[in-house]
N, C-alpha and C positions, 0 to 999 in steps of 0.2 A: 323590198322586204325590210331594210333597215329603218325607214320611217315608220313602218307598221309596228316593229318591235319597240321603238321609242314611244310611240303613241300608247301602246299597251302598258308600258312601264309607267308613263305619266298617269294613266287611268288607275293603275294599281296604287300608286302613291297617293293619288287624290282620294281613293276609297279609304285607304288607311287613315289619312288625315281627317276625313269626315267621321270615321268611326271613333277616332280619338277625341275629336271635338264633341261628339255625341256623349261619350262616356264622361267627359269633363262636366257636361251639363247635368248628368245624372248623379254624380258622386260629389256631394258637397263636403262630407266628412265621413270617410270610410276607406276601405281597402279591399282588394280582391287578389286572388291567385288562381290561375287555371292551368291545368296540366292535361295535355292530350297525347295519348299514346306514349307516355313517359317523358314528354318534353314540355317545359313551361312555355305557354303560348301567350299569356297575358298576366301582367302584374302591376299592382299599384299599392304602395305602402305595405308591402308584404311582411315587413318586420315590425310593423307598428301594432300595438295592442288596442283592441276595441271590445266593448261589452258584447258578448255573444248571445245573450238571452238563452232560449231553449236549444240552440244549436249545440250547446255544451253537453246536452243529453247524449250525444253520440260518444263522447268520452266516458260518460257514466255507463252507457251500455257496454262499451269495450271493457271497462273495469269490472262490471258485474259478470260478464261472460268469462273473462279470464280468471276471476276469483271463485265464483260459485259453480262455473260450468253451465252447460246448457240444460241439464236435467235436474237441477235443484228444486226441491219442493219444500215449502214451509209446513210446519207441523204445529197445531194448537192442541194442547193436552188438557184433559179433564181428570181431576182427582176427587174421590169421594170418600168421606168418613161416615160410615153407616151409624156409628155411635153418636156422633154430634150432629150429623146432617149437614155438615159444611161441604160445599162444592167449591173446589179450587180450580181456577182456569189459568193456565200458563201460556202466554203468547210468545211467539217468536218473530213477530213483525209482519205476518202475512198481509200484504196490501189488499188482497181480495177476500178478506173476511167479511162476508155480507150477511144480511138477514136470512137468505136462503140457506147458506152454509150453517149458520147457528140454529136455524129451525130444524134442519135435519139432524144436527147434533143433539138437540133437545129430545127429539123422538127416539134417537138411539139410546140416550141415557134412560128414558122411560122403559125401553125394551130390556135394558140391563138391570132393571129392578129399582131404579131411583124413584122413590115415591114422594119424598119430602126434601126440601132444601131450607135449612134454617138461616143460612147466610152464604152469600157469595164472597169468595176470597179471590181477588183479581191480582195476578202476578204478572206485572209488566217489566220485570227486572232485567229482561234481555236488552232493553234500551235504557240509557240514562241521559236524557236530553234536557239541557238547561240553557235556553228556554226550549219548550217543545216546538215552537215555531222556527222555521229555518231562517237564516240570514236573507233579508230581502222581503220577507213577509211584512205587511203593514197591518195585519189583523183586521182586514176588511171583511165584509160579509161574503165576499166571493169565494166560491168553492176551491179555486186554485190556490187560495191564500191560507189554507188550513195547516194545522200542525201534524206532527208524526208521533208514533208511539208503537210499542211492541204488542199492544192489545187493542188497536183501533178497529172500529167497525164502520162499514158503509162509507169508507173513504173519509171518515171523520166529518161527515156532512149529514144534514137532515133535509127532507123534502116535505113541502106542504103547499096547500092552496088557501089563500085568504080571500074571502068574498067582501063585497062592499059593506056588509053589516058587521064585519070584523070576526066572523066565524072562521074557525080553522079546520081544515080537512086534510087527511093524509093522502098524498099523491101516489105513494108506492103501496100497492095492495099487499105486498109481502111484509111490510113493516107496520107495527102498531103505532098509534099516535102517542108519543111519549111526552112526559112532563117537560123535558128539556126542549122539545120541539115547540110546545105551546109557549114557553117563555121566550124563545128566540123569535117566534112568529108575532108576538104581541107588538113589537115595534116595527114590524116589517110592513111594506106597502102592500096594496091589494094585488093579487095575482098568484100564479104558480111559481114557486121558487125552490132553489136548492142553495142552502147557505152552510157555511162551515160552523162547527160547534164552538169555535174559539171567538166568534164574532160578538159575543155578548157577555156581560158580567153576570153569569147565571150560577156561578158556583165558586167557592173558595178553594176547591180541590181541582185536580185535573179534569178539565171538561171532557176530554176524551174518555176517561174512565167512567165518569158519571154517565155518559152516553152509552158506553158498553154495558154498564150495570143495569140501567133501565131497560135496554133492549133484551138482555138475557133473562131478566126476571119475567118480562112479559112473554117471551117465547117459551120459557119453561112452564109457565102456567097454561099456555095454549096447548102444550104437549100433555097436559094432565098431571103435572107435578106440582104438589102443594108447596109453593115457594113464598117465603116471607120477604117483606120489603126491607131487606138488610144486605148491605154490601160494604166491603172495605178493601183497601189496597194492602197487599202483603205478599210475602213469599210462601210458596207451598211448604207445608210442614214436613220435616224429615220423617220418612216412614209412611207418608200418606199414600194410599193405593191408587195407582193409575188405572182408570176405568175406561177411558176412551181417548184415542188419538185421531185427530182430523187432519188429513193431508190436503194441501192446496190442490185444486183440480188442474191449474195451470202450472207448468214448469217455468223455470227462470227465463228460458228463451222466449216463450210465448208472452210472458209478462213484459219482457223488453220490447217485443213487437207491439204490445198494447200501448206502452207509454210513449214509444216513438210515434205511433200513429195518432194517438189522442193528446200527446204532449202533457201527460198527467204528472204534475209536479210531485204530488203525494206519493204515487207509485214509484217514481224514479228514486226519490230519497229513501223510501222504505227499503228498496232493493240494495242501494249502495250502503245503507246502514247495516243491513244483514251481512253484506260482503265484508264490511269493516269488522264486524264482530267475529266472522270466521277467520279473518287474517290476523287480527290483533287480540282476539278474545272478548268475551262479554264482560261488561255491557257495552253495546255500541254507543257511540257519542258523536257529536258533531266534529269534535277534534279528530277522532279516529277516522271519520268519513273523509275529512279533508286530507289527512295523512295518507289514506289509501289512494285517493284520486291523484295526489301529488306523486306517490310512488310509481303509479302507472305512467304518469306524464314524464317524470324526471328520470326514472330508472329504466323503464321498459322502452319508452318512446325517445329517450335521450333529449327531451326538451329542457329548457332552462327557465328560471323565474322571469327572465326578460321576454320569453316566448309566451308564457301562460302563468296566470295567477288565478286560483280557484278557491271559493269559499264553501260551496255546497253543490249537490249534484243535479239540481233541476234547472238552474239558470235564473232563478228568481233574484239572486244577489247581483247588485250593480258593482260589487267589489270584485267580481270575476271578470277577467279580461284575457283575451287571446289574440294572437296575430294570425293573419291569413296563412302564413307559412306553417305555423303550428297546427292550424286546423287541417291543412292538407296532409300533414304527417299523421294526424288522427284518422283521417279518411283512408289513407293507405293501410293503416293497421286494422281498420274496421272492415275492409273490403270483403273478407270471407263471410261476413254477416250482412252485407249491404242489402240483401233481399228483405231484411226486417224493416227497412225504411219504407214509408208510404210513397206511392207514386203521385207526382204532381208536376205539372208543366212538361209532361213527357219524360220525366227523369225520376230517379230515386232521390228524394230530398228530405231535409229537415229544415224547417223554418224556425226563426226566433224573432219574437215580436214583443216589444214593450214600447212605452212612450219614447219616441225619438230613437228607437232601435229596430232596425229591419234587416235581418240576416237570412242568408240562404246558402246551404251547403249540400253537396251530394255528388251523384254520379250520373252521367248521361252518355249514351252511345252516339257518336257522331260519325259522319262519313270519313273523317280523318282518323278515327280510332276512339277507344274508350276515354272519356274525360272525367276528371275530378275537378270540382270547383268549390271555392270558398269565397263568399261575398258577405262582407261584414260592414254594414252601414250604421253609423251612429248620427243620424240627421233627422230633420223634421219630415222630409218627403220619403215615402215608401216607393223607391224606384228599383228595388232588387230584381223584379222580373224583367224590367227593361234592360238592366245591366246584364242579366243572364242572356237575354236575346242578343244584345250587342256583342257579347263575347262568344256565343256559341251558335246562334241561328244563322244558317247560310243566307247569303245575300238574296233577297227576293222572297224568302220563305215567310209565311204568315206566322207571327208570334202568337203564343197562347196567352190569352188575357188572364190577369190575376183578379180575384174577387176584390171588390171595393174594400179597402181597409177600414177597421173600426175607427169611429171618430175618436180623436185624441182626448185624453182625459184631462182633468184639472191638475193632475200630479205634475209638478214642475220638474224639469230634467235636472238630475244631479250631475254636477261637474265630473267629467271622467278623469280621475286623478292618474290613471295608468295609461291613458291614451297616447300620451306623448313620451312616456318614459320606458317604458319597458320594451201546470197540471192537467162475449159470454152472456147470457141473458141479463141478469141484474147487474153483473159486473160491467157490462157494456153501458148500461144506463149510468152507472157510477162514473165511468170515464167520460161520458158525453158532456156532463156538466163542467168538467174541468177543461175541456178543449175549447169551449166557446169563450170563456174568460172575458165576458163583456161586463165591465164594471166601472166604477167611478174613476179608478186610478189608471188602469192600463190593461191591455190585452197581452198575454204572455203565451206564445205558442211556438 
């Protein structure tokens, strides 16, 4: 019996050594932390900070749900002056303000007796963003790289198809072909595309508001309202009569589910900005967003700046860094809402992908008990699924293959200064473009 026990012990030690050697080959620059049934079972560089990419959206989701609650609805308000014919639109940051929503609003305005609009007055004062693009955006044509705003429409993107003869066609049947779309499409390659409205020098004013104005003018005309081609930015005049309020169809919980599933940068930041405005007062700003995220991290979760540093809520910024230990703390706090995460690899997960950044966090039920895992890799090879298999898959079980990663971009990797020291019917279509994120620079999901 004694030789048998010794043999089994040697086999166990050999298996552990083989597993460690396998992980050494898989992790060139990164760290991980695994907790099973309340016990830490695997750890590497748990206190070291790494760029998390979109996995930081779980902290944003926690921040939104704790600040706004699960049942928060955005409201877009319409004011009308019958004497002057001025229609004022006041936004609150609804990330799902789409052509369908505004088309229905235009019909309701017609039913309420609005027959003419001499001028649109667009009030986006709920947000004060300078710049409108979040930290980490490089103003590429990619939809995930777009800006934010209190009165943004269609995810601040336009869709079109360009044929070999240079003709432009609208891809979305619910949206008219706008002048801003024609200008952005002029320099685009042939094919069907969705690009963000900040990707071309087509206006000296807010591109988001120009996009909103052109869309609204067209939809009001389609509804039978005589609308002049005039719009300006400004605040709703005191005493103006509220004629219509449009509430978002989705509540904050479902919006969180959407951006976690589709990794929509625009939606994530819209929601965190709205939460920041509720906590610290309007207007929302990038500094208030950062302050809110830090307050949840440092005050509620009791993390420190050596555990986590954050710039914005989507994960676009390479100035955001987090340790595996801090990410596991975030996962513990988010557990009541873990069902909002998409299922992948047989677990509830959130991925984070940029050039030389491959992260994977989430929850998995194992034979040994419920597991939480944080895998943060800042390296050239995408081995996160293999690392997860090595950490959690029982010996002999067949691992689940990960889809082939997007080809690496031309974007050169930025040196990680913190690593050693411390982006519904139409709405669904709007999300889809942000999730693929296949562009010149990087994929971010």
